[in-house]
N, C-alpha and C positions, 0 to 999 in steps of 0.2 A: 633252332637256338635264336632265330629272329622272332619267332611266334611267342617265344616266352619271354623275350625281353618287351614285346608290345604290351603282354599281360601285365607284367610288374610295373609298367609305366601307367597303365590304365588304373591299376589299385591304389598307386601313389595319388593319381587325381580324385580318385573317389575319396579318398581320406582327406584333402585338402577342403573338398566340398562340402564334406560331414562336419568337419571341424567348424568352417564358415557359417553353417546353418544350425550350430548350438545356438539357443535363445540365452539372452542376457538377462540376469535378474533384476527386478525393479530397484533402482537407487544405486547401481553400479555400474562403473565406465571401464569395461574391460575389453579392449581392441584386439583380433588376433594377433599372434605373434608378427605376422608379416607387416602388420600396419603400426604394431607399438611404437618402434622408435620414431616414424614420421609424426605419429598423433602426440606422443610426449613432447617432441620439439615445439608442436603448434602450441600446445598448451602452455609449454614454459615461457615462450616470449609474450612479450606484451602485446602479440598482434591485434589489429583490430582497435587501436587506440589510435586516436588521432587528437591533437593538441595545438591545432593550428587557431590561433588568437585572430579575431578580426580587426581590423585597423590599429593594431599594435595594443591591444587592450591587455592588461595584467591583472592580476587578483592574488590576494593573500589568502584566498580560501582553500582548505582542503580538497575541495570541487573540482578546483582547477589543475589539481595533480594527475599525471597520467594513471590509470587505472589497470591493474592485470587480473586475471581470473586467476582466484585463489582455490576454489573447490565448487562443485556443482552436485545436486541431487536431481537426477534423472527419472520420471516416472510418467507412465501413458495416462495416470489418473489426476493429473494437475487440475486445479480449479482456477476460478477468477477471483478469489477470495486472496488478498493478500496474505503473508505472513507477521507472525506478532514477535516481538523478542524481549526477552529480558536479560542480566547481565550473562548468562551461561549458556542459556537455551534459546531454540527457535522453535515456534508453534506452527506447523503449516496444515492449512486444512486441504483436504482431497476432495475429489468429485464423488467418490464412491463412499462417502459417508465417513470416513476416517479422518481422524487427526493424529498427525506424527510428530514426534518432537525429537530435534537434530541437536548434536551439540554443534555451539556457534563456532567454534575456530575450526573442526576439522569436517563438521557435516556429517558424522556418524549418528546412524540411528539410536537414539535412546530409549523409545518407547513408542507404542502405537494404541491407539485407543478408539473405539467404535461405539458412539453415543446412540447411534441408530437413527433414523430420520434422514431429511437433507438438511446440510449446514447451511444457515442462514445468514452469518456473520463472522468477521475474523475472530480467534480466541481473544479473548480479554483478561488481562493480568490482574490480579488483585493482590493485597499483603500476604495472604496463606495461600493462596489457591488461584487456577486459572479455570476460566468460566466459558462454556461452550454452550450457544442455543442452537435447537434445532427444530426442524417443522416435521410433525407426524403425522398421517390420515388417519382418520378416526374410523374404528370398525362400524360402531352402532349409527351414524348418522353422518350427513353429507359436510364436507369441509375438511379443515385440518385444525390439529391443535398443537400447540407449543411445549417446548421443554427446556429446561434449565440445568445443565449439570456441573457442578465444582470437580476438579480434578486437583489430586498432588502434583504439583509442577514437577518434581524430581523423577515420579515413579508412574503418573498417568492413571493411579488408583483413585476412582471415583469417591468423594467424600460424601457427597450427597448429591439427590437428583429432585426435581420437582416439575410437575406438569400442569401446564396453564390451557383455559378454554382456547385461546386464539395463539398464533405463533407468533413471535417476536419479530419483527422484521427491520430492525435498526443494528448499527453496531452496539456493543453495551459500554458504557462509559464508567467508570469505578473511581470512587472518591469515600475516604475512610471505611465504615463498614456498610456503606450502600452501595448498590447497583441502580444505574439506570438505563432504559431500554424501551423502544418505541415498540408499538403492538399493532397486528391487522385491525383490532378493533378502535383503531383511532386516538389511542391515549399513550402518554408517557408514562411508564410506572418506574417507581422508587421502590426497589427491593432490597431486603437484607441480606447482606453478604453471608449470611451463615444462616443457610435452610430456606432461603428464597421466598420469605413471607412477604407479602405485598404490603407496604408503609402507606403509601398514596397512589394515586393515579390523578393524572391532568387529562382531560378530555380534550380532543379537538373534533373536527369533522370529517377528516379521512385520514389513511393510513400515516404513521410517524416513521419515515426510514432514514431520517438523517441522526447523526451522533450529536448528541446533546453537548453544550460547554457548561459546566459546573463552576459558577464561583461563590464566593461568601454570602454573596449579596442577591444572587439570582439565579436561576437554570433558564439557558435560553436555548430553544429548539425550534425546528421548524417541521412543519407538516405538508401533506400531499393536498390539503385544503389550501394552500398557497399563503399561508401566514407563516409569520414567525411571533412565538409564543414566550412570554417571560412568566416565569411562576416564582413563587418562594419556596427556597430549599425544604424548609421545616413541613410545610403542608400541602405543596404541590398547588396553592391558590393562585390563580392566574392574576398578575399586577397589570399586564397590558399585553395586545398583541399587535402587529402589523401587518395587514392586506396588501399581497401582490396578485400579478394576475397569472401567476404559475406555480407548480410545485416547489418546496424549499426543502431540499434534499442534502445540501452540504451542512457539514459543521459550521456555526456561525463563528465569529472571533471578535474580540471586546479590547477596551482599552477604556480608561476612567471618562471618557466623552462618549463614546458611541459603540453600538455592537454593528459590526458588517458582515453581510451575508449575502450570497446570490441566489437569484430564482431561475425557473425554467421559464419566464416571460422574456429572459435575454437581459435583465438590469443587475447590477452591482447595488446595493443599498447601504446606506449608513444612517441610524434612526439613534436617537438618545437613547442612553441607557436607563434614564429614569422613569420617561414617560412612554417611551417608544414612538415619539415624534419624527417624521423626517427630518433628516438632515441635508441630504444629498441622494441623488441615484445617478447611476452613468451606464448607459447602454452598450451592449455587445452585440452580433450579429447571431445569436444563437443560445440556447439555452445555457445557464452556468449551474454546473450540478457539483462542484467541487467547494473546497472550503477556500478562503481568502487566507493570506498568511500575512504579517506584519512584519515589515524590515524599516526602522527608521521612521521617516516622516510617509512612508507609502504602503500601500498594499500591492500585493502581486495576486493574481487570480487568472484562472485557465478559463475558457469558454469551448464549448463544443464548435464554435466557428473556425477551429484550429489556432485560435491566436491566444498568447498570453498577453495579458495586460498590466501596467504598473498605473497606480491610480493614487492621487493625493488623498491621505486619510482625513484632511481638512474640508476639502470641497469636492472630491470625487473627479477632480479634472483628471484626464489622460495625460501623462507623462510621456509615456512611449507604449508600443505594442511590438509584439513579435511573432510570425506565423511560423507552426511548425508543420512539417510535412501530413499531418493527420490530424485527427480530432484529438482533445486533451481530456482524460477522465479522472486523473489522478492531481492532486494538489503539489504544487512546486514544493521543493525542498530547499530551506534556506539554510547557507551556511557561510556566516561572516558576510562578506560583500558580493556575494554570488548566489546564485541560485540554479536548481536543476530540474529539468521538465522531460517528462518522459510520454512520448505519444504513443496512444492505445494502439496495439497491433503492429507498432513499429520494432525497429530492432535495435534501437540504439536510443542513450539518453545524453542531452545537450545540457552545457551549463553556461550561463549568461549573466553579464554583470548587472546587479540590483538597479546602479545607478541610470543605465542608458539602453540596457539589453543587448550588447555586444557580446559575441559569443566568445568564451575563453575555452572551452575544452567540449569534447565530443567522446563516449565511448561507445562502442559498437558491440554487439552482440554477433556470434557466429554463426554462419548462413543457416536458416532453417528454425532459428528460434524467435518468437515473438513475445512482446511484453503483454502482459494481461491484466496486471494491477499494478499500483502505484509502487515505486520502489522506496527502500527505507535506506538513510546513510545514518551509521552510528559508530564512533569509535573508528574512522578511517574505513570501514567496511561498507561496500554497498550489496544491498541484497535486493535482487530481480527476481519479481515472479513470473514466469514464462509459461508459454504452452507447453515447452518439454520438460518443467520442473524448474527447480530454485537454482540461479546463479549467483553465486557468490565473489565480488571483485575487490581488490584492495588496493587504494591508494598508495602511490611509492614516489620518492622524492627522485628526480634525475640524479644521475653520478654527476658531479662538478667537473666541468672541462678542466683537465690540468695546466691546460695552455691560459686558461683565465687567471690563473693564481700570479702567473708572471707577467700579466700586462703591465706595463709601466715600469718594469724592472729592466735593470740593464746586465 
């Protein structure tokens, strides 16, 4: 009797062990039954949320609200390319060459596409299609070529595809019926959004890796040759260039007076929009690879020296700077009177006041997640690309303390 009971217990143990070893499909989160209640409780609470403001700092920005994880899409194929959003869908590149499309609210998988080759840039959204650039090895000669593919955003079905002599090396900018992309051949290309025909190309002396800024009067873009270029939108003809001592890979920003951009030489520049003459330059202690962002009378810019800088748009004077835990390779997010910064390979995002850099919020991911690309904040939702997949959190208002309504009442 005792031996039969031991055999029965041993069988039950084997069943539990076998169940725990069943693999989990990519994109799903299904804990075993013994851990489900504990895990669901952890996911439902706004844990890892820290809303301790420094020095009594307050903000009206939605970035200052606590965040709670809404859903996540886990995958072993996470890439370092950020997702792209439209009003209904999320387009997420993976490191196996696929692009997946998820429902924006639920995270459900809508479609998957495999354009072939290595994905070189985030998915670009046009008026009637989404666009994917990839790099493909040539079979007949050394080097690699480029491919541009247009997909139906609702179904992922290919609308058209076109190959090019060299791969595209920058994110795609879209406006009207044109696409603008930098190439390994050292040129910025203007392409038709229907068919990918080349309209014009503007040559530089090295690869073009930065996203172009498209305006009515000019197109501004940087090159690995260290220059910022201004070209005519109709023809691509150069109107001026400003030379720095390092590659210009971040997207410039502009107002009616100046174009602002960073360089790998460690400086942030403000140059005249009409003729490219220097208005000011402001030093950091390392390369500046991100795009500046404008808010009121100032610029916010992140440097690889681990600092975020607030600079005067008029003079370039430093208004404040704030050190992060590790280097910052993503452009700060501006919402109202606050900004959000995400340290690369960190596990949190921090929110600071635009006025003086005091912290007003912090959202921390679960242990084991690292941020690999710039987050996106849209309509109260925070989209974070991590080494484990995509994490989506929602900002929510704290419940009002009932006692606060009775203050001053007898």
